[in-house]
C-alpha positions in Angstrom: 165.1 95.0 99.0 161.3 97.2 99.8 158.8 96.2 97.3 155.2 98.2 96.8 152.2 96.1 95.4 149.3 98.5 94.8 146.4 97.3 94.3 142.7 98.0 93.3 139.8 96.4 94.3 136.1 96.3 95.3 135.6 95.0 98.7 133.7 91.9 96.8 136.8 90.9 95.1 138.7 91.5 98.1 136.7 89.3 100.1 136.6 86.6 97.3 140.3 86.6 97.0 140.8 85.8 100.5 137.6 83.6 100.7 135.6 85.4 103.2 131.8 84.4 103.5 129.7 87.1 101.4 127.0 88.4 103.9 124.9 90.9 101.9 122.0 88.4 102.2 122.4 88.0 105.9 123.0 92.1 106.3 120.0 92.9 103.9 117.3 90.5 105.8 119.0 91.6 108.8 117.8 95.8 108.7 114.6 94.5 107.2 113.6 92.6 110.4 114.5 96.4 111.9 112.6 98.4 109.6 109.3 95.7 110.6 110.2 96.6 114.1 110.9 100.1 113.9 108.2 100.9 111.8 105.6 98.6 114.2 106.3 100.5 117.0 106.1 103.9 115.4 102.5 104.1 116.6 103.0 104.0 119.9 105.6 106.8 119.6 103.7 108.6 117.3 101.3 110.2 120.4 104.1 111.5 121.5 105.4 113.4 118.7 101.6 114.9 119.0 101.8 118.6 119.6 98.3 118.3 120.7 99.1 115.6 123.3 102.4 117.0 124.5 99.7 120.1 125.5 97.1 118.1 126.9 99.7 116.3 129.1 101.4 119.7 130.5 98.2 120.9 131.2 96.9 117.7 132.8 100.0 118.1 135.7 99.5 121.4 136.5 95.8 122.2 135.8 96.2 126.0 137.3 98.7 126.8 134.6 95.8 126.3 132.0 93.6 128.4 134.1 96.7 131.4 134.0 97.0 130.5 129.8 92.9 130.8 129.6 93.2 133.8 131.5 96.5 135.7 129.1 94.5 134.6 126.4 91.0 136.7 127.4 93.3 139.0 128.3 95.5 139.3 125.2 92.2 139.3 123.0 90.1 142.5 124.6 93.9 144.2 124.2 93.9 143.5 120.9 89.9 144.1 120.4 90.6 147.8 122.2 93.7 148.9 120.1 92.5 151.0 117.2 92.8 149.3 113.2 
């Protein structure tokens, strides 16, 4: 003999029926603390995503590339001025 029982309940109703504790307030508190910590650390990581600072640090590692980049920009500007409109 086989019996099938289909029950449609929400997760909250199932937890209540089985006597499990309501962890929603604890979960909200933990998520709020995580959010607070992430936002407090955001200033530290903001400089990592600033393109100007990234280029500055990149060229500080290899100063000779900055000279090459400046020459490239000057050559490109000279070529643009010589070409007819």
